[in-house]
C-alpha positions as CSV (number, residue, x, y, z in Angstrom):
1,M,15.4,-22.9,-26.0
2,G,17.4,-20.4,-24.0
3,D,20.5,-20.3,-26.2
4,F,20.1,-18.8,-29.7
5,Y,22.9,-20.9,-31.3
6,H,23.0,-24.1,-29.4
7,S,19.2,-24.8,-29.5
8,N,16.9,-26.2,-32.1
9,D,16.1,-23.7,-34.8
10,P,12.6,-22.2,-34.1
11,A,12.1,-21.9,-37.8
12,S,12.3,-25.7,-38.1
13,I,10.2,-26.5,-35.1
14,D,6.5,-25.7,-35.2
15,Y,5.5,-23.8,-32.1
16,S,2.2,-22.9,-33.7
17,H,0.2,-25.4,-31.8
18,K,1.6,-24.2,-28.5
19,I,1.1,-20.6,-29.4
20,E,-2.5,-21.4,-30.5
21,E,-3.2,-23.0,-27.1
22,L,-1.9,-19.8,-25.4
23,E,-4.0,-17.6,-27.6
24,N,-7.1,-19.7,-27.0
25,S,-6.6,-19.8,-23.3
26,K,-9.3,-18.0,-21.2
27,Q,-6.6,-15.7,-19.7
28,F,-5.6,-14.4,-23.1
29,Q,-9.1,-14.2,-24.5
30,D,-10.1,-12.1,-21.5
31,A,-7.1,-9.8,-22.1
32,I,-7.1,-9.4,-25.9
33,G,-10.3,-7.4,-25.9
34,L,-9.0,-4.9,-23.4
35,I,-5.6,-4.8,-25.3
36,R,-7.3,-3.8,-28.5
37,E,-9.6,-1.3,-26.8
38,Q,-6.7,0.4,-25.1
39,M,-4.5,0.6,-28.3
40,K,-7.4,2.0,-30.4
41,N,-8.1,4.5,-27.6
42,N,-4.5,5.7,-27.7
43,L,-4.8,6.3,-31.5
44,Q,-8.0,8.3,-31.0
45,W,-6.6,10.3,-28.1
46,N,-3.5,11.3,-30.1
47,V,-5.8,12.6,-32.9
48,F,-8.1,14.4,-30.5
49,R,-5.2,15.9,-28.6
50,S,-3.4,17.2,-31.7
51,F,-6.6,18.6,-33.1
52,G,-7.4,20.3,-29.8
53,I,-3.9,21.9,-29.6
54,V,-4.2,23.2,-33.2
55,C,-7.6,24.7,-32.6
56,A,-6.5,26.3,-29.3
57,I,-3.6,28.0,-31.0
58,L,-5.7,29.3,-33.9
59,S,-8.3,30.5,-31.4
60,L,-5.7,32.4,-29.4
61,I,-4.3,33.9,-32.6
62,L,-7.7,35.0,-33.9
63,L,-9.6,35.9,-30.7
64,R,-6.7,36.5,-28.3
65,F,-7.8,36.5,-24.7
66,A,-11.4,36.2,-25.6
67,A,-10.6,32.6,-26.7
68,I,-9.6,31.5,-23.2
69,P,-13.2,31.0,-21.9
70,L,-14.1,29.0,-25.0
71,I,-11.0,26.8,-24.7
72,L,-11.8,26.1,-21.0
73,L,-15.4,25.3,-21.9
74,V,-14.4,22.7,-24.6
75,V,-11.8,21.2,-22.2
76,G,-14.4,20.9,-19.4
77,L,-17.3,19.6,-21.6
78,Y,-15.3,17.3,-23.9
79,Y,-11.7,16.6,-23.1
80,W,-12.0,16.1,-19.4
81,P,-14.7,13.5,-19.7
82,Q,-12.7,11.7,-22.4
83,Y,-9.6,11.8,-20.1
84,K,-11.6,10.3,-17.2
85,K,-12.8,7.5,-19.5
86,R,-9.1,6.8,-20.4
87,K,-8.2,6.6,-16.8
88,A,-11.0,4.1,-16.2
89,L,-9.9,2.1,-19.2
90,F,-6.2,2.0,-18.3
91,G,-6.3,2.0,-14.5
92,D,-3.3,3.2,-12.5
93,R,-1.0,3.8,-15.5
94,I,-1.8,4.8,-19.1
95,R,0.5,2.8,-21.3
96,S,1.6,3.7,-24.8
97,N,0.8,1.3,-27.7
98,D,4.5,0.4,-27.9
99,E,4.4,-0.7,-24.3
100,I,1.2,-2.7,-24.7
101,Y,2.5,-4.4,-27.9
102,L,5.8,-5.3,-26.4
103,D,4.5,-6.4,-22.9
104,D,1.2,-8.1,-23.8
105,I,1.7,-9.5,-27.4
106,L,5.4,-9.9,-28.3
107,S,6.9,-10.9,-24.9
108,P,4.5,-13.9,-24.4
109,V,5.3,-15.3,-27.8
110,L,9.1,-14.7,-27.3
111,K,9.0,-16.5,-24.0
112,E,7.6,-19.6,-25.5
113,V,10.4,-19.8,-28.0
114,F,13.3,-18.4,-26.0
115,P,12.5,-18.3,-22.2
116,K,15.6,-16.3,-21.4
117,A,15.1,-13.7,-24.1
118,S,13.6,-10.3,-23.5
119,I,12.6,-7.3,-25.6
120,K,12.4,-3.7,-24.5
121,E,11.5,-0.4,-26.1
122,D,14.8,1.5,-25.6
123,G,18.0,0.4,-27.3
124,S,21.5,0.6,-25.7
125,I,24.1,0.8,-28.5
126,P,27.2,2.5,-27.2
127,S,27.9,5.9,-28.7
128,E,31.4,4.9,-29.9
129,A,29.9,2.1,-32.0
130,L,27.3,4.4,-33.4
131,S,29.9,6.9,-34.5
132,H,31.7,4.2,-36.5
133,L,28.6,2.6,-37.9
134,C,27.0,5.9,-38.9
135,P,29.8,8.5,-39.1
136,R,27.8,11.3,-40.7
137,S,24.9,11.1,-38.2
138,T,24.4,13.5,-35.3
139,D,21.1,12.0,-34.0
140,F,20.3,8.4,-33.2
141,L,17.2,6.6,-32.2
142,C,17.6,3.1,-31.0
143,F,14.5,1.1,-30.1
144,K,12.9,-2.4,-29.9
145,E,16.0,-4.1,-28.6
146,L,15.8,-7.9,-28.5
147,S,18.2,-9.5,-26.1
148,F,18.8,-13.3,-25.9
149,H,20.8,-13.3,-22.7
150,D,23.0,-16.1,-23.9
151,D,26.7,-16.6,-23.5
152,K,27.4,-14.4,-26.6
153,E,25.2,-11.5,-25.2
154,L,23.5,-11.4,-28.6
155,T,21.2,-8.4,-29.1
156,V,19.4,-6.9,-32.1
157,S,18.0,-3.3,-32.1
158,N,16.3,-1.0,-34.6
159,L,18.2,2.1,-35.4
160,Y,17.3,5.3,-37.2
161,A,20.2,7.7,-37.7
162,H,20.2,11.1,-39.4
163,H,21.9,14.5,-39.7
164,T,20.7,17.9,-40.6
165,E,21.9,19.8,-43.7
166,T,21.4,23.5,-44.4
167,R,20.3,24.0,-48.0
168,Y,19.6,27.2,-49.9
169,R,16.8,27.5,-52.5
170,T,16.4,30.5,-54.8
171,S,13.0,31.4,-56.2
172,N,12.0,34.7,-57.8
173,G,15.2,36.3,-56.8
174,H,14.8,35.4,-53.1
175,T,17.0,32.9,-51.4
176,R,15.4,30.8,-48.7
177,T,17.4,28.8,-46.1
178,E,16.1,25.3,-45.2
179,H,17.2,22.8,-42.6
180,V,16.6,19.3,-44.0
181,E,16.7,16.1,-42.0
182,V,18.7,13.6,-44.0
183,T,18.4,9.9,-43.2
184,D,21.7,8.1,-43.0
185,F,20.6,4.7,-41.7
186,L,17.3,2.8,-41.2
187,G,17.6,-0.8,-40.2
188,Q,19.1,-3.0,-37.5
189,V,22.3,-3.3,-35.4
190,F,23.4,-6.6,-34.2
191,S,25.9,-6.9,-31.3
192,L,27.6,-9.9,-29.7
193,C,30.7,-10.9,-27.8
194,L,33.3,-13.1,-29.6
195,P,35.5,-15.7,-27.9
196,I,38.6,-13.8,-28.9
197,N,41.1,-11.3,-27.6
198,F,41.2,-8.7,-30.3
199,S,43.7,-5.9,-29.8
200,G,42.4,-2.4,-30.7
201,H,39.5,-2.1,-33.1
202,L,38.6,-3.0,-36.7
203,R,36.2,-1.4,-39.2
204,V,34.8,-3.0,-42.3
205,V,32.8,-0.6,-44.4
206,P,31.2,-0.9,-47.8
207,T,32.5,0.9,-50.9
208,K,30.8,1.8,-54.1
209,K,31.8,2.5,-57.7
210,S,31.6,6.0,-59.1
211,F,29.8,5.8,-62.4
212,L,31.6,8.8,-63.7
213,F,35.2,8.0,-62.8
214,K,34.9,4.2,-62.5
215,R,36.9,4.3,-59.3
216,E,36.3,3.2,-55.7
217,V,34.9,5.8,-53.3
218,N,34.2,5.5,-49.6
219,G,30.8,7.3,-49.8
220,V,29.7,8.3,-46.2
221,Y,32.5,6.3,-44.5
222,P,35.8,8.0,-43.9
223,G,39.2,6.4,-44.7
224,A,41.9,5.6,-42.3
225,R,41.9,8.0,-39.3
226,G,44.0,8.3,-36.2
227,D,46.2,5.3,-35.8
228,E,44.2,3.2,-38.2
229,V,45.8,1.4,-41.2
230,Q,44.0,0.0,-44.2
231,I,44.3,-3.7,-45.0
232,E,44.3,-4.9,-48.6
233,T,43.2,-8.5,-49.3
234,E,44.5,-10.8,-51.9
235,D,41.2,-11.1,-53.7
236,I,40.5,-8.0,-55.7
237,R,36.7,-8.6,-55.4
238,N,37.0,-8.2,-51.7
239,N,38.8,-4.8,-52.1
240,E,36.1,-3.7,-54.5
241,N,33.2,-4.4,-52.2
242,Y,34.6,-3.1,-48.9
243,N,37.5,-1.5,-47.1
244,I,39.1,-2.7,-43.9
245,Y,40.7,-0.4,-41.4
246,C,42.3,-1.5,-38.1
247,T,44.6,-0.3,-35.3
248,D,46.4,-3.6,-34.9
249,E,47.2,-5.4,-38.2
250,L,48.4,-8.6,-36.6
251,S,45.1,-9.1,-34.7
252,A,43.1,-8.1,-37.8
253,R,44.8,-10.6,-40.2
254,K,44.3,-13.3,-37.6
255,F,40.6,-12.5,-37.5
256,L,40.2,-12.1,-41.2
257,T,40.2,-15.7,-42.3
258,P,39.3,-16.6,-45.9
259,K,35.9,-17.8,-44.8
260,M,35.3,-14.5,-43.0
261,L,36.4,-12.5,-46.0
262,E,34.1,-14.5,-48.2
263,W,31.2,-13.8,-45.8
264,F,32.0,-10.1,-45.9
265,D,32.1,-10.1,-49.6
266,R,28.7,-11.9,-49.9
267,Q,26.9,-9.9,-47.2
268,I,28.3,-6.4,-48.0
269,S,27.8,-6.8,-51.8
270,Q,24.2,-7.7,-51.2
271,N,23.4,-5.4,-48.2
272,A,24.6,-2.0,-47.1
273,M,26.4,-3.5,-44.1
274,C,29.1,-2.2,-41.8
275,V,31.1,-4.0,-39.1
276,F,32.9,-2.6,-36.0
277,L,34.9,-4.8,-33.7
278,K,36.6,-3.6,-30.5
279,D,38.1,-5.9,-27.9
280,K,35.5,-8.7,-27.8
281,K,32.5,-6.8,-28.8
282,L,31.3,-7.0,-32.4
283,F,28.7,-4.7,-34.0
284,I,27.0,-5.2,-37.3
285,S,24.8,-2.7,-38.9
286,L,22.4,-3.8,-41.7
287,Y,20.5,-1.2,-43.7
288,T,17.2,-2.9,-44.4
289,D,15.0,0.2,-44.8
290,R,12.5,-1.3,-42.3
291,Y,12.0,-1.9,-38.6
292,I,11.6,-5.3,-36.9
293,F,8.5,-5.7,-34.7
294,P,6.7,-2.5,-35.7
295,T,3.8,-1.5,-33.5
296,P,0.4,-1.5,-35.3
297,Q,-0.6,2.0,-36.4
298,K,-4.1,1.5,-37.7
299,P,-7.3,0.3,-36.0
300,E,-7.7,-2.5,-38.5
301,D,-4.2,-3.8,-37.8
302,I,-5.0,-3.7,-34.1
303,D,-8.1,-5.8,-34.7
304,Q,-6.0,-8.4,-36.5
305,L,-3.5,-8.8,-33.7
306,S,-2.9,-12.4,-32.8
307,L,-0.2,-14.4,-31.0
308,V,0.0,-16.8,-33.9
309,S,0.7,-14.1,-36.5
310,E,3.3,-12.5,-34.3
311,Y,4.9,-15.9,-33.8
312,H,5.4,-16.2,-37.6
313,K,6.8,-12.7,-37.8
314,L,9.2,-13.6,-35.0
315,C,10.4,-16.7,-36.9
316,R,11.2,-14.6,-40.0
317,E,13.2,-12.2,-37.9
318,L,15.0,-15.0,-36.1
319,A,16.0,-16.5,-39.5
320,L,17.5,-13.2,-40.5
321,I,19.4,-12.8,-37.2
322,K,20.8,-16.3,-37.5
323,E,21.8,-15.8,-41.2
324,I,23.8,-12.6,-40.3
325,T,25.5,-13.9,-37.1
326,A,25.9,-17.7,-37.6
327,I,29.4,-17.4,-39.0
328,F,30.6,-16.3,-35.7
329,E,29.6,-19.7,-34.3
330,G,31.0,-21.5,-37.3
331,E,27.5,-22.3,-38.6
332,A,27.3,-20.2,-41.8
333,S,27.5,-22.0,-45.0
């Protein structure tokens, strides 16, 4: 099942039996105990390390140089033995829980369904695409990138984007300056190559109605900029739900078929979605307010890790991916 579009739908084919066989194999059963132990050890170590740093700072503040012998004693009697245990548990390289989860849990399941596919911790969304998808943001975190390595070069990546605002609060006659991190985007970005020769670029951005003035506003998305022009469609419902900007109107109107406009209307009215197309590369951002394939953060979640449960999670994510991208293969209903 190496091709995402031209293969049987994993949601309609039950791989549970095959995944169960893999999970019940001696090789995996020998490994899962160590996997859980390493992941829980990472959680504990993060707590111990943070607690130790805070205590060391407070000791230095209160006792100054007199705290140094005490700190060295605690490190020698407690933290150093704990670190040696970690080295013995992990071997040559201590891996993070994200690495363990991707390499030892998700990847084996993914390979059973899509042998060519891969998933990595870091994302690789081009900065130009990010600036169009999240124009207000100054900082971007792309991670958990799923690549299908098919002829469309389909990838899906988690994205968190934000900017910092300076705000002033007045209390009891005193004004305090605060720097607040404002979330602009939390969801997924889909990217794929289209079998077209698109001239320039095209942006499709959502609009929203102002309750006060009952008029269309762009919200966080700017209007036409540079050499862009705005395209109006014949259906007023389309114009209410989204705005279209492009640098080549002829290429844009050729791309914007009635079926494509209907898809934009349906998807954008239901989801905070934005589309950016340049040359042959298409990017779709979908604000889902969640991440795909989150790494377990609690010991009880780690104890519940299983290949079968991760397989069912994968099927749900694949169904979403196909729903969002199928129209570009002529398969959307």
